[in-house]
Structure formats: C-alpha cells, structure tokens
C-alpha positions as CSV (number, residue, x, y, z in Angstrom):
1,M,178.2,-21.6,11.8
2,N,179.1,-18.0,11.0
3,E,176.5,-15.7,9.5
4,P,177.8,-16.1,6.0
5,W,177.7,-19.5,5.5
6,I,174.2,-19.8,6.4
7,R,173.3,-17.4,3.8
8,E,175.7,-19.3,1.7
9,L,174.2,-22.7,2.7
10,D,170.4,-20.8,1.6
11,R,172.1,-20.2,-1.8
12,Y,173.7,-23.6,-2.5
13,T,170.5,-25.6,-1.5
14,S,168.5,-23.9,-4.2
15,F,170.9,-24.6,-6.6
16,A,170.4,-27.2,-9.5
17,R,172.6,-30.4,-8.8
18,E,175.3,-29.8,-12.0
19,R,175.6,-26.3,-10.1
20,K,176.6,-27.7,-7.0
21,L,178.8,-29.6,-7.8
22,L,180.7,-26.8,-9.5
23,W,180.8,-25.5,-6.1
24,L,181.9,-27.9,-4.4
25,S,184.2,-28.3,-7.4
26,R,185.6,-24.5,-6.9
27,L,185.6,-24.6,-2.8
28,M,187.9,-27.6,-3.5
29,F,189.9,-25.6,-6.1
30,F,190.4,-22.2,-3.5
31,I,191.1,-24.7,-0.5
32,S,193.9,-26.8,-2.4
33,M,195.6,-22.8,-3.3
34,F,195.6,-21.9,0.6
35,A,197.1,-24.8,1.7
36,R,199.9,-24.1,-0.5
37,D,200.4,-21.5,2.2
38,T,202.0,-25.2,4.3
39,Y,204.7,-25.4,1.8
40,E,208.4,-24.6,2.4
41,V,209.0,-22.0,-0.6
42,G,211.6,-23.1,-2.8
43,T,211.8,-26.7,-1.6
44,K,210.1,-29.3,-1.6
45,S,209.3,-29.5,1.7
46,V,206.7,-28.9,4.0
47,D,206.4,-26.0,7.1
48,K,203.7,-26.7,8.5
49,P,202.7,-30.2,8.4
50,D,199.6,-30.2,11.1
51,K,198.0,-27.4,8.9
52,L,198.5,-29.5,5.8
53,R,196.8,-32.1,7.2
54,C,194.0,-30.4,8.2
55,F,193.3,-28.7,4.7
56,N,193.8,-32.7,3.2
57,E,191.4,-33.8,5.8
58,L,188.6,-30.4,4.5
59,L,189.2,-31.5,0.8
60,H,188.8,-35.2,1.8
61,R,185.4,-34.3,3.3
62,I,184.1,-31.9,0.3
63,S,185.3,-34.5,-2.2
64,S,183.2,-38.0,-0.6
65,K,180.1,-34.8,-0.9
66,Q,181.2,-34.2,-4.3
67,L,181.4,-37.8,-4.6
68,N,178.7,-38.6,-3.0
69,S,176.8,-36.4,-4.8
70,L,176.8,-38.0,-8.5
71,I,176.5,-41.9,-6.9
72,N,173.6,-40.0,-4.9
73,E,171.2,-37.2,-5.5
74,A,170.6,-37.1,-1.9
75,G,174.8,-36.4,-1.9
76,G,175.4,-38.3,2.0
77,I,176.1,-36.0,5.0
78,P,173.2,-33.4,4.9
79,D,173.5,-30.3,3.3
80,N,173.5,-28.4,7.0
81,Q,176.3,-30.3,8.8
82,F,178.8,-30.4,5.7
83,F,178.2,-26.6,5.6
84,E,178.9,-26.7,9.7
85,M,181.7,-28.7,9.4
86,I,183.6,-26.7,6.9
87,S,182.7,-23.7,8.3
88,E,184.3,-24.9,11.5
89,E,187.4,-26.5,9.7
90,I,187.8,-22.7,7.6
91,E,187.6,-20.7,10.7
92,L,189.6,-22.4,12.5
93,L,192.5,-22.6,9.3
94,G,192.9,-19.0,9.4
95,I,190.3,-18.5,6.0
96,D,188.7,-15.4,6.0
97,S,185.2,-17.1,5.4
98,E,183.3,-13.9,3.3
99,D,186.2,-13.2,0.8
100,L,186.1,-17.5,0.2
101,I,182.5,-17.4,-0.6
102,E,183.0,-13.9,-2.8
103,S,185.1,-16.2,-4.9
104,L,182.8,-19.2,-5.0
105,N,180.3,-17.0,-6.6
106,L,182.0,-15.8,-9.7
C-alpha cells in the first residue's frame, strides 16, 4: 500500500461509523466519475470495456464494504485489507491517489 493510502487508513479508522459510510459514498462517487473515461464520447458505446469492468469490480467491492458496514459494525473485510485492495486497484486504473484522497476529504 502506498503512503497516501496508509495515512488515509489511519484517518479512516479514527472515524465514527457514520463518517466512514460518508467516506465510502464519496469514494464510490469519484470512482464512478473516473469510470466515465471508458465511454465513447457522444454515444452510448463503451470505448474501453476492460477498464470499465475493472471500475465496476472496484465499485462492487466498495459498495460491499459499505453494505456490510450498515449491516454489521465490523463491516466485513478488515479495513487494512480493504485499503490494500483499493490502493492497488486505483493504481492499476491510473488514478492519482493523492488527488483522489484530497477530494474525499473536502
């Protein structure tokens, strides 16, 4: 896990449950915005289907974490494993982690 995500994990684990849910919602919102880059401009077609699938899988994992957090205080996958996974996926998708994290914490 890279340094920005390590710092963000420390912040996230200090949040109350409601704040964690808000953070996960914001993460999904921004990831979905980045996924729009996979569309063919001016059409309903997808220009980068493989990349769109990666975005979809990442959104599924984030929404699963959010749903598990609502159902069960523990939230399924441990936070450190969750952050490791999202940091790797975000890097593979070519998203700047520091910019994304800054957007999450406005």
